[in-house]
C-alpha positions as CSV (number, residue, x, y, z in Angstrom):
1,M,-14.2,-12.6,-20.6
2,N,-12.8,-15.4,-22.7
3,R,-12.7,-18.2,-20.1
4,G,-10.2,-20.2,-22.1
5,V,-7.5,-17.6,-22.3
6,F,-5.5,-19.0,-19.3
7,G,-4.8,-22.4,-20.8
8,G,-2.5,-25.0,-19.4
9,G,-5.0,-26.1,-16.7
10,A,-3.5,-27.3,-13.4
11,L,-0.1,-27.7,-14.9
12,L,0.3,-24.0,-15.6
13,G,-1.3,-23.2,-12.3
14,A,1.2,-25.4,-10.4
15,T,4.1,-23.8,-12.3
16,V,3.0,-20.3,-11.3
17,F,2.1,-21.4,-7.8
18,F,5.5,-22.9,-7.0
19,A,7.4,-20.1,-8.7
20,A,5.5,-17.7,-6.4
21,L,6.4,-19.8,-3.3
22,A,10.0,-19.6,-4.3
23,S,9.7,-15.8,-4.5
24,G,8.5,-15.6,-0.9
25,A,4.8,-15.5,-1.3
26,V,2.8,-15.6,1.9
27,I,0.5,-18.6,1.8
28,P,-1.9,-18.9,4.8
29,S,-2.6,-22.4,6.1
30,A,-6.2,-22.0,5.2
31,T,-7.7,-20.4,2.1
32,N,-11.4,-20.7,2.8
33,N,-13.8,-18.0,2.0
34,S,-13.6,-16.3,5.5
35,V,-9.8,-15.9,5.1
36,L,-10.1,-14.7,1.5
37,D,-12.9,-12.2,2.2
38,S,-10.8,-9.1,2.5
39,D,-13.9,-6.9,2.8
40,K,-14.8,-8.7,6.1
41,F,-11.6,-7.3,7.7
42,S,-12.2,-3.7,6.6
43,V,-15.9,-3.6,7.5
44,E,-16.1,-5.7,10.7
45,Y,-12.8,-5.2,12.4
46,T,-11.5,-1.8,11.4
47,I,-12.0,1.4,13.5
48,Y,-12.8,4.3,11.2
49,S,-12.1,7.6,12.8
50,Q,-12.0,11.3,11.9
51,V,-10.1,13.8,14.1
52,T,-9.9,17.5,14.4
53,D,-6.6,18.1,16.2
54,A,-3.4,16.5,17.4
55,A,-4.5,16.3,21.0
56,E,-7.6,14.3,20.0
57,L,-5.5,12.0,17.9
58,T,-2.9,11.5,20.6
59,K,-5.6,10.6,23.1
60,K,-7.1,8.1,20.6
61,F,-3.7,6.4,20.2
62,T,-3.2,6.3,24.0
63,D,-6.7,4.8,24.5
64,L,-5.7,2.1,21.9
65,G,-2.4,1.4,23.7
66,Y,-0.7,2.3,20.4
67,Y,3.0,3.4,21.0
68,L,5.6,3.4,18.3
69,P,8.5,2.2,20.5
70,D,6.5,-0.9,21.2
71,I,5.8,-1.4,17.5
72,R,9.5,-1.0,16.6
73,E,10.6,-3.5,19.2
74,G,7.9,-6.0,18.2
75,L,6.3,-5.9,21.6
76,E,2.8,-4.9,20.4
77,D,0.8,-5.1,17.2
78,V,-0.7,-2.2,15.3
79,P,-4.4,-1.5,15.9
80,R,-6.8,-1.7,12.9
81,L,-7.4,2.0,12.8
82,M,-8.5,3.7,9.5
83,L,-7.9,7.4,10.1
84,V,-9.9,9.5,7.6
85,N,-7.8,12.7,7.8
86,F,-4.7,14.2,9.4
87,P,-5.2,16.7,12.3
88,N,-5.6,20.2,11.0
89,D,-3.1,21.6,13.5
90,L,-0.3,19.1,12.7
91,I,2.0,21.8,11.4
92,E,1.5,23.9,14.6
93,L,3.2,21.3,16.8
94,H,6.5,22.7,18.1
95,S,8.1,19.3,18.4
96,V,9.1,18.0,15.0
97,E,9.6,14.5,16.4
98,K,6.0,14.6,17.8
99,R,4.7,15.6,14.4
100,K,6.6,12.8,12.7
101,A,5.4,10.2,15.3
102,L,1.8,11.2,14.8
103,F,2.2,11.0,11.1
104,I,3.6,7.5,11.2
105,Q,1.1,6.3,13.8
106,A,-1.7,7.6,11.6
107,L,-0.5,6.1,8.3
108,L,1.1,2.8,9.4
109,P,-2.2,1.0,10.1
110,I,-3.6,2.0,6.7
111,V,-0.5,0.9,4.9
112,L,-0.5,-2.5,6.7
113,Q,-4.1,-3.0,5.9
114,A,-3.5,-2.2,2.2
115,N,-0.7,-4.8,2.2
116,E,-3.0,-7.3,4.0
117,K,-5.6,-7.0,1.3
118,I,-3.0,-7.6,-1.4
119,V,-1.7,-10.7,0.4
120,I,-5.2,-12.0,0.6
121,E,-5.8,-11.3,-3.1
122,R,-2.4,-12.9,-4.1
123,T,-3.2,-15.9,-2.0
124,K,-6.6,-16.3,-3.6
125,L,-5.1,-15.9,-7.0
126,L,-2.5,-18.6,-6.3
127,S,-5.1,-20.9,-4.9
128,L,-7.2,-20.6,-8.1
129,L,-4.2,-21.2,-10.3
130,M,-3.7,-24.5,-8.6
131,Q,-7.0,-25.6,-10.0
132,T,-8.1,-26.3,-13.5
133,N,-10.1,-23.6,-15.3
134,S,-13.1,-25.9,-15.5
135,S,-13.4,-26.0,-11.7
136,W,-13.7,-22.3,-11.4
137,T,-17.0,-20.7,-10.7
138,K,-18.4,-17.7,-12.6
139,N,-17.4,-15.6,-9.6
140,D,-13.9,-16.9,-9.9
141,H,-13.6,-16.0,-13.5
142,D,-15.1,-12.6,-12.9
143,W,-12.8,-11.9,-10.0
144,I,-9.7,-12.7,-11.9
145,S,-10.9,-10.7,-14.9
146,D,-11.4,-7.7,-12.6
147,L,-7.9,-8.3,-11.2
148,H,-6.4,-8.2,-14.7
149,Q,-8.2,-5.0,-15.5
150,R,-7.4,-3.3,-12.2
151,Y,-3.6,-4.1,-12.5
152,K,-3.6,-3.3,-16.3
153,V,-2.4,-6.8,-17.4
154,E,-3.4,-8.8,-20.4
155,E,-5.5,-11.8,-19.4
156,T,-3.0,-14.2,-20.9
157,N,-0.1,-12.9,-18.8
158,L,-0.4,-14.6,-15.4
159,E,3.3,-14.2,-14.6
160,E,3.0,-10.4,-14.9
161,L,-0.2,-10.4,-12.9
162,L,1.6,-12.1,-10.0
163,R,4.5,-9.7,-10.4
164,R,2.0,-6.8,-9.8
165,V,-0.2,-8.2,-7.1
166,D,2.4,-7.9,-4.4
167,I,3.1,-5.9,-1.3
168,I,5.0,-2.6,-0.8
169,P,7.4,-2.3,2.2
170,P,5.8,0.0,4.8
171,S,9.1,1.9,5.2
172,L,9.1,2.9,1.5
173,A,5.4,3.9,1.6
174,L,6.0,6.0,4.8
175,A,9.1,7.7,3.3
176,Q,7.3,8.6,0.1
177,A,4.3,9.9,2.0
178,A,6.5,12.0,4.2
179,V,8.3,13.6,1.2
180,E,5.1,14.1,-0.8
181,S,2.9,15.5,2.0
182,G,5.5,17.3,4.2
183,W,4.8,14.8,7.0
184,G,1.1,15.4,6.6
185,T,1.2,19.2,6.7
186,S,1.0,20.2,3.1
187,R,-2.1,21.9,1.7
188,F,-2.8,18.9,-0.5
189,A,-2.7,16.5,2.4
190,Q,-4.8,18.8,4.6
191,E,-7.4,19.8,2.1
192,G,-7.6,16.7,-0.1
193,N,-6.0,13.8,1.8
194,A,-3.4,13.7,-0.9
195,V,-0.5,11.9,0.7
196,F,1.5,10.7,-2.3
197,G,1.4,13.7,-4.8
198,Q,-0.4,11.8,-7.5
199,W,-1.5,13.9,-10.5
200,T,-4.8,14.2,-12.3
201,Y,-5.9,16.3,-15.3
202,E,-9.5,16.5,-14.2
203,P,-10.1,19.8,-12.3
204,S,-13.0,18.2,-10.4
205,Q,-10.8,15.5,-9.0
206,G,-7.8,17.5,-7.7
207,I,-6.3,20.7,-6.3
208,A,-4.4,23.2,-8.4
209,P,-0.8,23.8,-7.2
210,A,-0.3,27.4,-6.2
211,E,3.0,27.6,-8.1
212,A,1.6,26.1,-11.3
213,S,2.3,28.0,-14.5
214,S,-0.5,29.5,-16.5
215,G,-0.2,26.8,-19.2
216,S,-0.1,23.9,-16.6
217,R,-3.1,21.5,-16.8
218,H,-2.3,19.1,-14.0
219,Y,-3.8,19.0,-10.5
220,V,-2.8,17.1,-7.4
221,K,-5.4,14.3,-7.1
222,S,-7.6,14.6,-4.0
223,F,-9.3,11.8,-2.0
224,E,-12.2,11.3,0.3
225,G,-10.0,9.8,2.9
226,L,-6.4,8.8,3.7
227,S,-7.1,5.1,2.9
228,D,-8.2,6.0,-0.6
229,S,-4.9,7.9,-1.2
230,V,-2.9,4.9,0.1
231,V,-4.8,2.4,-2.1
232,S,-4.3,4.6,-5.2
233,Y,-0.6,4.8,-4.5
234,F,-0.3,1.1,-4.1
235,L,-2.1,0.5,-7.4
236,N,0.1,3.2,-9.1
237,L,3.4,1.4,-8.1
238,N,1.9,-2.0,-8.9
239,S,0.5,-1.1,-12.4
240,H,2.1,1.9,-14.0
241,Y,4.7,1.2,-16.7
242,A,7.1,3.8,-15.2
243,Y,7.6,1.5,-12.2
244,S,8.3,-1.8,-14.0
245,S,11.9,-1.7,-12.7
246,F,10.5,-1.4,-9.1
247,R,8.4,-4.5,-9.6
248,N,11.2,-6.4,-11.3
249,R,13.6,-5.7,-8.4
250,R,11.0,-6.6,-5.9
251,K,10.5,-10.0,-7.5
252,I,14.3,-10.6,-7.6
253,M,14.7,-9.6,-4.0
254,Q,12.0,-12.1,-2.9
255,E,13.6,-14.8,-5.0
256,Q,17.1,-14.2,-3.9
257,I,16.9,-13.0,-0.2
258,G,13.3,-13.7,0.7
259,S,12.6,-10.1,1.9
260,L,12.3,-6.6,0.6
261,D,14.9,-3.8,1.0
262,S,13.2,-0.5,0.7
263,F,16.5,1.4,0.7
264,S,17.4,-0.4,-2.5
265,L,13.9,-0.3,-4.0
266,A,13.9,3.4,-3.7
267,N,16.6,3.5,-6.5
268,T,14.0,2.3,-8.9
269,L,11.7,5.3,-8.4
270,L,13.5,7.8,-10.5
271,Y,10.4,8.6,-12.5
272,Y,8.2,9.2,-9.5
273,S,9.4,12.8,-9.4
274,E,10.8,15.3,-11.9
275,K,13.7,15.7,-9.4
276,R,14.9,12.2,-10.3
277,E,18.1,11.4,-8.3
278,I,17.5,14.2,-5.8
279,Y,14.1,12.7,-5.0
280,V,15.5,9.2,-4.6
281,D,18.2,10.5,-2.3
282,A,15.5,12.2,-0.2
283,I,13.5,9.0,0.1
284,R,16.6,7.0,1.2
285,S,17.6,9.7,3.6
286,I,14.2,9.7,5.3
287,I,14.2,5.9,5.6
288,K,17.6,5.9,7.2
289,R,17.3,9.0,9.5
290,N,13.9,7.9,10.9
291,D,14.7,4.2,11.1
292,L,11.6,3.4,9.0
293,V,12.8,-0.1,8.2
294,S,11.9,-1.0,11.8
295,Y,8.3,-0.8,10.8
296,D,8.6,-3.4,8.0
297,K,8.0,-6.2,10.4
298,A,5.1,-4.5,12.1
299,R,2.0,-6.6,12.4
300,L,-1.7,-5.8,12.6
301,R,-3.6,-6.9,15.6
302,E,-5.7,-10.0,15.2
303,A,-9.1,-9.2,13.6
304,N,-10.9,-10.4,16.7
305,A,-8.6,-8.7,19.2
306,T,-9.8,-5.9,21.4
307,Q,-8.8,-2.6,19.8
């Protein structure tokens, strides 16, 4: 890495920092190593769990005191649960509402933890940009270089990097997951933890669609766990050129109203599906009919709280 590519020293860092504050960036009161160590949250405080059926999952949520009405009303916080898979009998539930509730309960903690990690990364980035390059350690340089590579941004373009290292409204993520996975019941979700319908052209990394034509070469990308699928989706929206309008509108919303409107952001996802407007309408309909916006203010339980 060329350590002089950033230029501008503290002046450039301050310009970027205050612009980010104006756009609604979340800046914790402390930015010490313990706060910025996102792996500490995932390793020490997260409950990893694999389930076989809906009854087992329901009991687990009950044991954790995890009820969606309380989350929607802001009465309780979401447990730091990292579910590995959906129950294999999810499609057999007679109650559609029960099926939807279990789906949301399973995915919401993972989405919130993905956003939490992004906030931590964004905060660390902003903190470094307030310093001169000469004060950065080798680890700092390597970390930022890795961030540029991961988000597919040239190392001179700090403004674009900040545009990409940002959160996704839980309501939008939940709605897209519901559409792409059939509320967790699709073959791709059940066999490959594929929640967001992402493609791959590597046979060893995906599942072939049953309806694929003989000349089709794409597969639905599979994942070891649900969290891997969520992280991949976040990175896809935050880095792929097809979703630049999504990132631009997100930035404008934060600057102008200080919050994100998933109903409006859905309009920027025309290229997520070949169905274009029909797909966007489906996303918006699911957000509205299932009151998914009520989960946008959901909070994770404190890292040291009893799960």
